[in-house]
Wavefront OBJ file of the C-alpha trace (Angstrom):
o trace
v 25.580 -1.114 -15.113
v 22.194 -1.398 -13.376
v 19.058 -1.175 -15.531
v 17.209 2.021 -15.336
v 13.655 0.529 -14.872
v 12.691 3.051 -17.465
v 13.476 1.511 -20.725
v 16.753 3.039 -22.236
v 20.431 2.077 -22.104
v 22.669 4.708 -20.632
v 26.111 3.260 -21.632
v 26.331 4.800 -25.099
v 25.354 8.157 -23.412
v 28.182 8.010 -20.805
v 30.712 7.189 -23.471
v 29.696 10.320 -25.458
v 29.438 12.459 -22.265
v 32.084 11.212 -19.774
v 31.701 14.129 -17.731
v 27.898 13.626 -17.281
v 28.412 10.359 -15.423
v 27.627 11.645 -11.862
v 23.983 13.126 -12.040
v 22.213 13.513 -15.457
v 18.608 13.803 -16.984
v 18.318 11.893 -20.337
v 15.122 12.143 -22.557
v 13.354 9.008 -23.070
v 13.456 7.782 -26.733
v 9.700 6.991 -27.126
v 7.825 9.663 -25.513
v 6.394 11.137 -28.806
v 3.065 9.633 -28.584
v 0.174 12.219 -29.334
v -2.375 11.262 -26.713
v -0.397 10.723 -23.589
v 0.481 13.806 -21.281
v 3.842 14.871 -20.616
v 5.113 14.435 -17.304
v 8.867 15.504 -16.585
v 9.217 12.665 -13.719
v 8.281 10.037 -16.499
v 10.354 11.608 -19.351
v 13.754 11.798 -17.303
v 15.791 9.179 -15.597
v 17.887 10.456 -12.858
v 21.306 8.896 -12.647
v 22.659 9.040 -9.090
v 26.021 9.739 -8.034
v 28.862 7.103 -8.536
v 28.679 3.780 -6.309
v 31.876 2.509 -4.507
v 32.726 0.582 -7.714
v 32.665 3.804 -9.850
v 29.571 3.178 -11.431
v 26.555 5.170 -11.384
v 23.708 3.914 -9.375
v 20.351 3.975 -11.310
v 16.812 3.518 -10.020
v 15.577 2.604 -6.831
v 17.282 0.017 -4.630
v 15.445 -2.576 -2.385
v 15.629 -6.174 -1.352
v 13.856 -9.160 -2.275
v 12.703 -11.988 -0.087
v 16.047 -13.572 -0.229
v 17.873 -10.617 1.018
v 19.476 -9.766 -2.388
v 19.751 -6.304 -3.303
v 17.922 -5.601 -6.587
v 17.263 -2.720 -8.772
v 13.797 -2.799 -9.829
v 13.857 -6.530 -10.422
v 17.298 -6.953 -11.211
v 20.371 -8.163 -8.754
v 23.128 -5.655 -8.076
v 26.283 -6.346 -9.439
v 25.222 -8.474 -12.337
v 27.680 -6.835 -14.521
v 27.148 -4.479 -17.794
v 24.106 -4.744 -19.934
v 24.263 -6.113 -23.291
v 25.403 -3.909 -26.070
v 22.840 -2.674 -28.689
v 20.159 -0.626 -26.498
v 17.264 -2.250 -24.724
v 14.124 -4.097 -25.551
v 10.739 -4.821 -23.912
v 9.105 -8.145 -24.002
v 5.501 -8.186 -22.934
v 4.037 -11.562 -22.117
v 0.187 -11.659 -21.911
v -0.528 -14.645 -19.630
v -4.124 -15.865 -20.516
v -3.924 -14.808 -24.040
v -6.862 -16.645 -25.151
v -9.291 -15.133 -22.699
v -11.771 -12.312 -23.202
v -9.809 -9.629 -21.324
v -6.885 -10.283 -23.322
v -8.650 -10.125 -26.733
v -10.863 -7.263 -26.013
v -8.629 -4.933 -24.076
v -5.007 -5.836 -23.662
v -4.098 -6.639 -27.238
v -6.055 -3.783 -28.779
v -4.488 -1.459 -26.153
v -0.916 -2.684 -27.009
v -1.719 -2.106 -30.652
v -2.824 1.517 -29.861
v 0.197 2.235 -28.164
v 2.425 0.776 -30.930
v -0.074 3.116 -33.575
v 0.788 6.145 -31.485
v 4.425 5.400 -31.220
v 4.497 5.037 -27.461
v 6.138 1.694 -27.331
v 10.056 1.444 -27.382
v 11.560 1.013 -30.737
v 12.386 -2.735 -29.944
v 9.736 -4.563 -28.342
v 7.948 -8.222 -28.539
v 4.499 -9.332 -27.525
v 3.996 -12.893 -26.385
v 0.900 -14.761 -25.745
v 1.064 -17.553 -23.243
v -1.906 -19.822 -22.432
v -2.824 -23.574 -22.165
v -4.424 -23.585 -25.439
v -2.634 -25.269 -28.425
v -1.930 -22.397 -30.871
v 0.566 -21.486 -33.442
v 1.961 -17.930 -33.970
v -0.363 -17.360 -36.903
v -3.189 -18.633 -35.194
v -2.528 -16.139 -32.213
v -2.206 -13.269 -34.845
v -5.329 -14.127 -36.537
v -7.230 -14.186 -33.155
v -5.681 -10.688 -32.187
v -6.486 -9.130 -35.692
v -10.332 -9.625 -35.090
v -10.290 -7.246 -32.176
v -7.737 -4.615 -33.519
v -9.446 -1.467 -34.947
v -8.108 1.691 -36.613
v -10.288 3.939 -34.466
v -7.536 6.226 -33.626
v -8.073 9.413 -35.221
v -9.275 7.201 -38.520
v -5.505 8.203 -39.865
v -4.165 6.526 -42.995
v -1.713 3.523 -42.733
v -3.370 1.952 -39.856
v -3.347 -1.315 -41.979
v 0.343 -1.207 -42.469
v 0.859 -0.546 -38.653
v -1.434 -3.414 -37.872
v 0.540 -5.797 -39.817
v 3.721 -4.708 -38.489
v 2.295 -5.069 -35.009
v 1.072 -8.483 -35.616
v 4.577 -9.733 -36.868
v 5.888 -8.818 -33.485
v 3.503 -11.284 -31.760
v 4.340 -14.690 -30.815
v 2.798 -17.725 -28.849
v 3.858 -20.156 -26.451
v 1.643 -22.839 -24.975
v 1.966 -24.217 -21.399
v 0.451 -24.751 -18.016
v 0.174 -22.006 -15.733
v 2.069 -24.016 -12.830
v 4.777 -25.195 -15.298
v 8.347 -24.141 -14.906
v 9.262 -26.015 -18.036
v 6.603 -23.911 -20.035
v 7.936 -20.701 -18.792
v 11.495 -22.087 -19.390
v 10.458 -22.597 -22.997
v 9.167 -19.154 -23.297
v 12.398 -17.945 -21.789
v 14.399 -19.471 -24.522
v 11.984 -17.793 -27.061
v 12.170 -14.495 -25.521
v 16.060 -14.495 -25.488
v 16.110 -15.165 -29.192
v 14.151 -11.951 -29.836
v 16.104 -10.153 -27.161
v 19.666 -11.112 -28.480
v 22.259 -8.430 -28.125
v 20.004 -5.861 -26.360
v 19.334 -5.266 -22.604
v 16.123 -7.349 -21.946
v 13.251 -5.888 -19.872
v 10.311 -8.130 -19.316
v 6.558 -7.285 -18.506
v 4.004 -10.064 -17.628
v 0.296 -9.243 -17.709
v -1.587 -11.835 -15.563
v -4.981 -11.884 -17.553
v -6.091 -14.894 -15.488
v -8.298 -15.812 -12.591
v -6.706 -14.942 -9.155
v -6.595 -18.604 -7.940
v -3.542 -19.121 -10.426
v -1.804 -15.873 -9.708
v 0.834 -17.319 -7.441
v 1.322 -20.405 -9.673
v 2.297 -18.208 -12.550
v 4.368 -15.916 -10.575
v 6.239 -18.738 -8.996
v 7.033 -20.463 -12.341
v 7.771 -17.239 -14.541
v 9.908 -15.537 -11.790
v 12.029 -18.782 -11.364
v 12.572 -19.433 -15.221
v 11.531 -16.445 -17.147
v 12.920 -13.406 -15.406
v 15.274 -11.214 -17.145
v 18.734 -11.805 -16.232
v 20.005 -8.302 -16.547
v 16.861 -6.008 -17.032
v 13.772 -5.321 -15.061
v 11.032 -7.798 -14.600
v 7.603 -6.575 -13.804
v 4.046 -8.198 -13.338
v 0.737 -6.574 -13.786
v -1.828 -8.320 -11.694
v -5.665 -8.016 -12.369
v -8.178 -7.669 -9.761
v -9.763 -9.173 -7.675
v -7.124 -9.019 -5.078
v -8.817 -11.384 -2.834
v -12.105 -11.376 -1.284
v -11.526 -10.076 2.250
v -8.481 -8.805 4.493
v -7.241 -12.217 5.031
v -7.242 -13.616 1.668
v -5.851 -10.301 0.312
v -3.064 -10.508 2.837
v -2.248 -14.085 1.988
v -2.217 -13.223 -1.623
v 0.268 -10.408 -0.981
v 2.517 -12.527 1.038
v 2.506 -15.338 -1.363
v 3.463 -12.944 -4.277
v 6.269 -11.483 -2.113
v 7.721 -14.678 -2.000
v 9.046 -14.243 -5.419
v 8.792 -10.753 -6.149
v 9.459 -7.372 -4.591
v 6.782 -4.918 -4.125
v 8.447 -2.663 -6.714
v 7.798 -5.486 -9.237
v 4.251 -5.916 -8.571
v 1.720 -3.753 -10.585
v -1.652 -4.080 -9.114
v -3.981 -2.705 -11.721
v -7.369 -1.150 -11.417
v -8.478 0.071 -14.844
v -10.869 2.676 -13.404
v -7.633 4.751 -12.391
v -6.670 4.986 -15.947
v -9.879 6.814 -16.771
v -9.493 10.189 -18.489
v -11.774 11.998 -15.948
v -10.152 10.145 -12.965
v -6.769 11.332 -14.354
v -8.258 14.847 -14.456
v -9.510 14.774 -10.863
v -6.158 16.064 -9.372
v -5.686 18.554 -12.018
v -9.152 20.060 -11.463
v -8.569 20.244 -7.797
v -4.884 21.098 -7.397
v -4.465 23.563 -10.254
v -7.814 25.738 -9.952
v -7.843 28.182 -7.388
v -11.730 28.393 -7.551
v -12.120 24.817 -6.368
v -9.083 24.147 -3.964
v -10.387 26.559 -0.972
v -13.946 24.861 -1.274
v -12.703 21.090 -0.934
v -13.609 20.657 2.605
v -16.465 19.984 5.142
v -16.978 23.948 5.278
v -18.412 24.115 1.709
v -19.321 20.546 0.782
v -22.520 18.995 2.109
v -21.807 15.494 0.646
v -20.226 13.660 -2.097
v -21.667 10.943 -4.156
v -19.925 8.085 -6.246
v -22.347 6.548 -8.642
v -21.713 3.555 -10.854
v -24.523 1.961 -12.759
v -24.801 -0.632 -15.834
v -28.020 -0.953 -17.935
v -27.349 -4.667 -18.326
v -27.239 -7.728 -15.971
v -24.542 -10.748 -15.561
v -25.929 -12.243 -18.941
v -24.193 -15.911 -18.354
v -21.507 -14.605 -16.227
v -23.351 -15.084 -12.967
v -21.358 -17.897 -11.791
v -18.113 -15.611 -11.527
v -20.254 -12.771 -10.346
v -21.830 -14.740 -7.582
v -18.535 -15.475 -5.793
v -17.784 -11.555 -5.478
v -20.931 -9.550 -5.671
v -21.198 -5.819 -6.777
v -19.423 -4.626 -3.328
v -16.283 -6.424 -4.195
v -16.535 -6.154 -7.710
v -17.220 -2.149 -7.927
v -17.247 -0.531 -4.531
v -14.147 -1.882 -2.673
v -11.814 -0.949 -5.634
v -13.050 1.030 -8.433
v -15.117 3.610 -6.420
v -13.027 3.671 -3.211
v -9.889 4.270 -5.294
v -11.727 7.366 -6.880
v -12.904 8.403 -3.267
v -9.188 8.242 -2.026
v -8.002 10.698 -5.035
v -10.765 12.964 -4.342
v -10.313 13.266 -0.663
v -6.562 13.146 -0.285
v -4.537 16.077 0.931
v -1.962 17.908 -1.217
v 1.049 15.481 -1.917
v 4.296 16.748 -1.400
v 5.008 16.165 -5.191
v 3.607 14.218 -8.157
v 5.993 11.487 -7.442
v 4.032 8.051 -7.327
v 4.972 7.419 -3.681
v 3.883 10.727 -2.554
v 0.462 10.468 -4.070
v -0.024 6.861 -2.806
v 0.958 8.001 0.670
v -1.726 10.301 0.844
v -4.293 7.906 -0.411
v -3.332 5.565 2.374
v -3.860 8.183 4.722
v -7.286 8.917 3.581
v -8.156 5.089 3.651
v -6.826 4.741 7.110
v -8.850 7.648 8.244
v -12.128 6.075 7.252
v -14.593 3.958 9.514
v -15.347 0.730 9.006
v -18.687 0.211 7.260
v -21.353 -0.989 9.393
v -24.550 -2.819 8.106
v -26.946 -0.108 9.120
v -25.061 2.078 6.714
v -25.523 -0.342 3.743
v -28.464 -1.190 1.432
v -28.223 -4.226 -0.740
v -30.497 -5.294 -3.678
v -30.815 -7.766 -6.542
v -32.470 -7.319 -9.740
v -35.569 -9.240 -10.841
v -37.207 -10.109 -13.873
v -39.190 -7.409 -15.773
v -41.144 -6.928 -19.080
v -40.936 -3.486 -20.780
v -41.957 -2.669 -24.289
v -42.987 -6.093 -25.010
v -39.509 -7.582 -24.151
v -38.862 -9.608 -21.242
v -35.675 -9.225 -19.028
v -34.636 -12.210 -16.921
v -33.753 -11.680 -13.271
v -30.442 -12.390 -11.676
v -31.716 -15.625 -10.057
v -33.080 -16.789 -13.620
v -29.419 -17.062 -14.846
v -28.727 -20.581 -14.965
v -25.039 -19.996 -13.998
v -26.238 -18.517 -10.506
v -26.715 -20.885 -7.466
v -30.318 -21.497 -6.489
v -31.243 -19.142 -3.622
v -28.391 -16.716 -3.877
v -28.493 -13.787 -1.782
v -25.408 -12.145 -3.623
v -26.365 -8.334 -4.260
v -26.217 -6.843 -7.794
v -26.698 -3.609 -6.228
v -25.283 -1.815 -3.096
v -25.619 1.698 -1.662
v -23.408 2.623 1.347
v -22.476 5.622 3.454
v -18.905 6.224 4.387
v -17.131 8.721 6.606
v -13.570 10.110 6.844
v -12.565 11.020 10.429
v -10.161 13.856 9.757
v -10.148 17.689 10.068
v -10.923 18.203 6.359
v -13.960 15.879 6.115
v -15.357 15.190 9.557
v -19.348 14.585 9.150
v -19.280 14.674 5.326
v -21.267 11.764 3.937
v -19.478 9.898 1.259
v -22.407 8.060 -0.554
v -21.393 5.356 -2.801
v -23.921 3.251 -4.935
v -23.283 0.791 -7.463
v -25.551 -1.562 -9.471
v -26.351 -4.061 -12.489
v -29.378 -3.787 -14.690
v -30.429 -0.481 -13.896
v -32.056 2.427 -16.070
v -29.003 3.858 -17.483
v -25.126 3.374 -17.809
v -22.968 5.831 -16.024
v -20.056 6.492 -13.841
v -19.687 9.794 -11.878
v -18.781 11.838 -8.889
v -21.222 14.580 -7.738
v -20.147 16.945 -5.206
v -23.224 18.761 -3.640
v -22.225 22.123 -1.982
v -23.892 23.646 1.110
v -26.750 26.105 0.832
v -26.003 29.886 0.895
v -26.238 31.206 4.314
v -29.067 33.875 4.549
v -30.103 33.517 0.759
v -31.893 36.406 -0.247
v -34.174 34.633 -2.623
v -35.395 32.289 -0.049
v -38.545 34.309 0.679
v -39.274 34.722 -2.977
v -38.899 30.805 -3.500
v -41.186 30.102 -0.650
v -43.783 32.388 -2.094
v -43.577 30.674 -5.673
v -42.467 33.735 -7.289
v -38.976 32.617 -7.745
v -39.688 29.396 -9.747
v -36.899 27.564 -7.975
v -36.548 25.976 -4.690
v -33.167 27.637 -3.674
v -32.583 25.679 -0.583
v -32.813 22.362 -2.652
v -31.275 23.640 -5.804
v -27.479 24.046 -4.242
v -24.607 24.111 -6.457
v -23.329 20.852 -7.674
v -20.038 19.731 -9.511
v -20.340 16.713 -11.436
v -17.436 14.655 -13.074
v -18.800 12.221 -15.451
v -16.328 9.341 -15.939
v -18.364 7.491 -18.485
v -20.078 7.594 -21.042
v -19.703 10.977 -22.593
v -16.925 12.209 -20.366
v -17.700 15.663 -18.978
v -17.184 18.106 -16.094
v -20.307 20.446 -15.167
v -21.263 22.896 -12.600
v -24.859 23.477 -11.759
v -25.441 26.863 -10.868
v -28.565 29.032 -10.163
v -29.286 31.980 -12.501
v -31.965 34.382 -13.627
v -34.143 33.496 -16.328
v -34.112 36.480 -19.125
v -37.229 38.510 -18.908
v -38.805 41.119 -16.986
v -39.700 39.244 -13.897
v -37.461 37.831 -11.289
v -37.567 33.917 -11.869
v -34.645 31.851 -10.965
v -33.652 28.772 -13.041
v -31.012 26.104 -12.630
v -28.253 25.925 -15.486
v -25.141 23.944 -16.233
v -21.647 25.399 -16.896
v -20.285 22.447 -18.745
v -17.193 20.952 -20.278
v -18.233 18.151 -22.646
v -15.316 16.429 -23.823
v -16.202 15.308 -27.303
v -17.127 18.952 -27.979
v -13.901 20.610 -26.526
v -11.511 17.987 -27.705
v -11.628 16.463 -31.115
v -9.579 13.522 -30.531
v -10.063 10.214 -29.390
v -9.751 9.545 -25.696
v -7.278 6.627 -24.879
v -8.547 3.482 -23.073
v -7.669 3.217 -19.560
v -5.492 -0.047 -20.486
v -3.527 2.093 -22.800
v -2.589 4.489 -20.165
v -1.728 1.955 -17.646
v 0.188 -0.445 -19.711
v 2.521 2.339 -20.791
v 2.755 3.544 -17.210
v 3.932 -0.154 -16.194
v 6.441 -0.438 -19.037
v 8.006 3.192 -18.015
v 8.000 1.996 -14.259
v 5.357 4.664 -13.386
v 3.532 3.348 -10.174
v 1.095 6.284 -9.371
v -2.052 4.802 -10.754
v -1.245 1.291 -9.137
v -2.293 0.183 -5.926
v 0.460 -0.442 -3.197
v 0.037 -3.297 -0.716
v -0.616 -1.263 2.223
v -3.295 0.679 0.376
v -4.828 -2.520 -0.346
v -4.762 -3.619 3.301
v -6.637 -0.332 4.277
v -9.245 -0.583 1.610
v -10.264 -4.079 2.594
v -10.248 -3.035 6.325
v -13.073 -0.774 5.555
v -15.432 -3.253 3.890
v -14.183 -6.765 5.308
v -16.420 -6.663 8.450
v -19.822 -5.751 6.674
v -19.132 -8.407 4.062
v -18.734 -11.039 6.696
v -22.075 -9.767 8.353
v -23.866 -9.821 5.198
v -22.800 -13.470 4.476
v -22.941 -14.842 8.141
v -26.457 -13.495 8.349
v -27.350 -14.127 4.692
v -29.250 -10.914 4.553
v -31.972 -10.862 1.933
v -31.296 -8.215 -0.771
v -34.246 -6.031 -1.634
v -35.545 -6.895 -5.123
v -35.878 -4.207 -7.854
v -37.017 -4.526 -11.452
v -34.603 -4.975 -14.333
v -34.087 -1.550 -15.844
v -35.305 0.253 -12.709
v -33.415 2.844 -10.685
v -32.729 0.270 -7.923
v -33.781 -0.458 -4.657
v -36.306 2.103 -2.690
v -33.851 1.315 0.334
v -31.179 3.406 -1.078
v -33.336 6.687 -0.905
v -33.872 6.159 2.605
v -30.192 5.534 3.292
v -29.504 8.994 1.671
v -32.500 10.483 3.502
v -30.863 9.502 6.891
v -28.251 12.060 6.116
v -30.475 14.636 4.515
v -29.125 13.732 0.979
v -30.938 13.345 -2.262
v -29.419 11.280 -5.054
v -28.181 13.719 -7.720
v -28.677 11.151 -10.573
v -32.400 10.971 -9.816
v -33.516 14.452 -9.597
v -36.001 15.742 -12.167
v -33.524 18.333 -13.492
v -30.894 15.904 -14.455
v -31.368 13.212 -16.964
v -27.859 12.472 -17.460
v -27.693 14.750 -20.619
v -27.239 18.252 -21.288
l 1 2 3 4 5 6 7 8 9 10 11 12 13 14 15 16 17 18 19 20 21 22 23 24 25 26 27 28 29 30 31 32 33 34 35 36 37 38 39 40 41 42 43 44 45 46 47 48 49 50 51 52 53 54 55 56 57 58 59 60 61 62 63 64 65 66 67 68 69 70 71 72 73 74 75 76 77 78 79 80 81 82 83 84 85 86 87 88 89 90 91 92 93 94 95 96 97 98 99 100 101 102 103 104 105 106 107 108 109 110 111 112 113 114 115 116 117 118 119 120 121 122 123 124 125 126 127 128 129 130 131 132 133 134 135 136 137 138 139 140 141 142 143 144 145 146 147 148 149 150 151 152 153 154 155 156 157 158 159 160 161 162 163 164 165 166 167 168 169 170 171 172 173 174 175 176 177 178 179 180 181 182 183 184 185 186 187 188 189 190 191 192 193 194 195 196 197 198 199 200 201 202 203 204 205 206 207 208 209 210 211 212 213 214 215 216 217 218 219 220 221 222 223 224 225 226 227 228 229 230 231 232 233 234 235 236 237 238 239 240 241 242 243 244 245 246 247 248 249 250 251 252 253 254 255 256 257 258 259 260 261 262 263 264 265 266 267 268 269 270 271 272 273 274 275 276 277 278 279 280 281 282 283 284 285 286 287 288 289 290 291 292 293 294 295 296 297 298 299 300 301 302 303 304 305 306 307 308 309 310 311 312 313 314 315 316 317 318 319 320 321 322 323 324 325 326 327 328 329 330 331 332 333 334 335 336 337 338 339 340 341 342 343 344 345 346 347 348 349 350 351 352 353 354 355 356 357 358 359 360 361 362 363 364 365 366 367 368 369 370 371 372 373 374 375 376 377 378 379 380 381 382 383 384 385 386 387 388 389 390 391 392 393 394 395 396 397 398 399 400 401 402 403 404 405 406 407 408 409 410 411 412 413 414 415 416 417 418 419 420 421 422 423 424 425 426 427 428 429 430 431 432 433 434 435 436 437 438 439 440 441 442 443 444 445 446 447 448 449 450 451 452 453 454 455 456 457 458 459 460 461 462 463 464 465 466 467 468 469 470 471 472 473 474 475 476 477 478 479 480 481 482 483 484 485 486 487 488 489 490 491 492 493 494 495 496 497 498 499 500 501 502 503 504 505 506 507 508 509 510 511 512 513 514 515 516 517 518 519 520 521 522 523 524 525 526 527 528 529 530 531 532 533 534 535 536 537 538 539 540 541 542 543 544 545 546 547 548 549 550 551 552 553 554 555 556 557 558 559 560 561 562 563 564 565 566 567 568 569 570 571 572 573 574 575 576 577 578 579 580 581 582 583
């Protein structure tokens, strides 16, 4: 029997229901977690008609680089799976790093706490550091919290989770190290169908070494094997393409889960729901009613000792080419045929392929400098001892992008992202067109209305972080005997409407990877299309060593960003006097 790729063993079901062995659906056993949405496509496994050998065919079939037909990472015809149900082994490669300690292990514990993981699972840490199982557990326990709804028995659950955590030391390019990991995994998997997930929480220059070693010596022999790969996925089109080709020497595309944690954010997840399930928005979602779209990302801190890493990538690669461009694709895509992962990803690819390549005149870059405020001094980017002398790497960038299709022709999509700015936020701002023949224009011009109705157009804001919210700016009359207009917000503030903890993005994405749901992960052709937009301007910036405009630490960024927006008759929505980022 082939593995389903979704974490349950169908053999027992067939023996109890022999007539259902053709095409059936079956409930997944671990989909009772309270924080995660119910999706029919994820809760069922469709077992297709019998194959020529009389066994049901389960999951998608594809071929690996050696031409062997595999079913989600398992060679076809491997024989029936082990008795006793299935198990999932999750190996965090780079277990001693910050990402693993601060995000991956806490996310796995949160899933366990909410009963989102399968009944049988094991967590392994793999890194070069010498460490015992107990030392790993002590390290993990320092970052686990009982923040989820502050319910009781969290301490007991934490102890239960830690007892499922183990460690294996080894070099990242060592097949012997991963062979020893394989031996330990088999001990934990005994008697069950083994499924294995590897999370590569490591620098990109060793991705291929780990995949080569792990795929050869630590892949599941009868279940699925999947690899989560963290960004960055290369530095440009060529390096990204080379990385993809190298990974596909050892893995099929269906085994590679390229993670962009921003796609797991609650408001990004809600974007398609807002658009496709509300009649009030769907007819307005085009060039006919939308004047511009702004994607804004700002942090109120600098590189702070991480300048060495950041300097090799810069803000465009670090934020714009992945996080913001992925959100743009979800925002602008056409209605997919279904909620199936491939249908959604197909539409995203169409959007990216319709976009113009960025030109240097449509980009502004900046770099923060030292500043003293309130008696406290903040160092500039160049003051970071880990940053190379004379670096022109941008810590801020603004860009104007365009989608050349019937829906969005002529609509500027303005992006900006920066470090050491005045506030921390990530949001999408949709500015609508002016009302034709507005009745209140003459009153406004005479100063009687109290509002410039031409400037105060309707604006829809989706705040991704912090304080998740959706609000719509509208014009309305101020109560009283006169005719005075004002701008107000119709808002949905998540913290007030929903009294529960919003899951971390890594929780959602880890659960998706375990279940084989690829909707929020990046496909290779999608990655190629994204790099094609940014690679030419990145090369030009580096070849010409374009000097970034300096801006003070804690400011609103370079003045050049305002001129860029003005070129398209746009004002940045996050710096207007009536929007300070709060309600």
